[in-house]
N, C-alpha and C positions, 0 to 999 in steps of 0.2 A: 133664599139666602141662608137659611137656617142650617143647623147641624143635620146631616142626612141620616144619622142613625136614630131610629124610632126611641121615644123617650122610655120605654119600658125595657128596652135591651142595651142602654147606654153603659150600664154597669154589669152586665151579665157576665162578662169575663174576669171580673174583678178579682173573685176567688182564686182562680188559675195563675193570675197575675202575681198575686200576693204569694202563693206557693212557690212560683219559679224564683220570685225575688228572694225569698227567704233561703233558697238554695244557693243562687247565683252570688248574692251579695257577700257572705261570708267566704266563698271560695276565692273570689276576686280580690277581698281584702286581705286574705291570708298569702296569696300569690305576690301581691304588691309589698306586703309587711316583709316577706322572706326577701324578695328581689333575687338577683343573680340568676343561677341555674333554675332555681324553683319558678321564678317568674318566666324565664325563656321557655321552659318546659309547657308551663301553663298556656303561655301565648301560642307555643306551637300547636297544643290541642284545640284551641280555639280558631286559628287559623286553619288548621286543617279542615274543621268541621264547616268553616264559612267557604273555604275552595270547593269542597264537595256541593255545599249549596248553590254556589256560583255555576258550577258544571251543570247541575240538574236545571235551573232555571235557563240556562243559555244554551243548552243541548250541547254542550262541549263533551267529545267522547271518552276523554282520559281524564276523569274526574281524580282517581287516585293517583295518578302522576302529578296533578295541580295540587294536591293536598299534600304529598311528600315534597315538592319543591317548597310549598309554603312552610313545611314543618323543617325541613333542612335549613331554611333561611333564619328561621326563628333561633334554632340550635346554634347557628354561627355569631349570634350577636354577643353572647357572652365572652367568645373569644377575643374580641376587639379587634379583630382583623377585617379592615373595610374592604380590602380586596376580595376576601373569600365571601363576604356577604354580598358584594355587587356581583360576583361571579355565578353565585347560585341564583339570585333572582334573575339576572340578564338572561343567563343559560335556561332558566324554566321559561321565561317570557318568549324566547326564541322557540323553545320546544312546544309551547302551546300555541303560537302563531302558525308554526310549521305542520302541527297534526290536526288543526281545527279544519273541519269540512265546511267549505263554502268560499266565498269571496273574500276581498280584503278586509270589509267590514266584520265578518264573522272572526277573521284571524285576528283583527284589532281588538274585537271583544274579549277573545280568550286571554290573549296577553294582559289586557287591562285588568281582567278579572284577578289574576295572580297578584299584580302590582297593587290593586286595590287591598286585598285582604292582608297581604304582607306590610303594607304602608301602616294599616291601622294597628297591628300587631307591633310593628317596630316604633310606632309613635308612643305607645303605652311603655315599652321596654325603655326607651331613650329618655322618657320623661322621669321615669323613676331613676335611671342610672345617670343622670346628668350631674354636672358640677355644682349642684346646689343640694338642699335638703330634698332629695328625690322621693323619699317616703312621703314627706309631708305633701310634697307639691302633688304627687299621683293621687294621695288619698282625698286631698281637698278638691282636685278637678273632677275625680269620680264623683264624690258625693254632691256636687254642685249639678252635675250631669243627671244624677238619680232625683235630685229635687227639682230640677226642670223638667224631667220626664213626668214626675209624679204631679206637680202642679199643672201641667199642661193637660194632662189626663183629667184630674178632677174638675178643672175649671172650664175646660173645653166641653166635656160631657156634661157637666152641671149646668153651665149657663148657654151652652149652644151658641148661635149666633151667626154671624156671615162667615163663609169659608175664607181660609188664608190662601190657598193657592189650589183651587179646584182641578186645575188641569193637571197636577201632579200628584195631590193627596187630598182626594175629596172628604175625607173625615177630619182633617185639621181646622180648626177655627182661630179667628183672631183672638177671641177671649181667652183660648188655651195658651195662645203665644204669648199674650201679654201677662197672663197669670204665671208662666214661666218665668218670663225676665223679672217680674216683680219678686217673686220667690228666692231667685238667685241673687237678686240685689239684697235681699234681706239677709240671705247666707253670707254675703259679703260682709255685712256689719260683725256677724258673728266671728268669722275668721280672722276680721283685722284685730278684733278683741283678743283672740287666742294667740295670733302671732305677734301682737303687739306692734302693728303695723299701720300704714295710712288707711283710714277709714274711706277716702274717695278713691284710692287705688284700688281696694278690694271691691267696692261696690261696682266701679267700672268694670273689673275682671269677672265679676259676678253676671254681670249684664252681658258681656262680651262671651262667657263661656255658654250661657243659655242660647245666644244668638247663632253660635257656632254649631252647638248640638242640634238646635232645629234646622239649621241649614243641611248639615249632614245627613238627618232623618228624611228631609224633602229630597235630597240628592238620591237616596237609595230608594225613595218610594217613587221618584222619576224612573230610576232604572227598572223597578218591577213593572211599571206601567207599560214600558217599552217591551219586555219580556211577556207582557199580559199574564202576570201572576199576581195573586192577593199577597201572598207571604213567601219569603226565600224558603222557608223549610217549615217542619212542622216539630222540631226537636224540643222547643220550649212552650209548654201549654200557656194559652193567653198571650203569648207574644208573636208566635210564629218560628222562625228560624234564629239562628245566632245571630245572622247578618241584621235581621229585624230588632235585635236587642242591643248591638254595639255600634250601629252607624253613627249615631250621635257622640258616642263616647270615643270611637275612633277618630273622628273629624276633630274632636277638641284635644285629644291626645298628640295628634300629627302637627295642629297650628300650635298648641301649647309649648310642645317641645321646641319647635322652630323658633317660637317668640322668645322663649327663655334663651336659648342659644345666641339668637342674633342681637338681643339686648340685655346684656348681663346686668344692668342696673334694675331690670325688672324683678329679678329675683331677690334683689335686696330690698326693693320697695315692698315686696309682699311678704317679707319677713322670712324667706327661704334661704 
């Protein structure tokens, strides 16, 4: 029931992970800080990369067309034309389903792949562009996800112990999951102090963000197991592909933007 990774290899990729993070985090922060078209362009680049990765692991033959559809969808967001964004994503999904080679399951997989990568990009854009302090919301949520990932990595690899969900992701442990939740709860204390908001609300938000991020990570891990691949790609040293890096953040952005839109009082309680 212990961590499957040999003890002498548990931190073997730490250097590569730190280098990738040192490059990606400033880029992500700059995109979110600028917002608007700069964020849309950044989302388009990441969505296109994720679409290509999805095409590769799912054997979809028109990866460039899927990447183009994801790009156009992201670039439609700053225009504020809902009908245009819906037209682009629905049209792209229909194209993917129609051109996939195989039965209904293969066609559904192709269409879902485009929706999946577009939804994660849209979640970040809408979180930043919402009728609240979008810059603060996006940066806080992103930093919480990064704290959750880091805590899960160090506590999970350092302490080992029983596996969290071996059928979907054999290298994740309960110690890592609990370490991530604890770290985000503590981050909630700091965020509440900065925003001069309710401590209980921010602690609960931190715990929720960590749990959603981990569920997003497990969801993508389950998809990879069904495709029988270890990593979605090789673009990011130490992490795998872009999908491997942003799965948790994407889930948090999707649910976070939906929650803030659905419950306007939540943004007030968080100081946004």
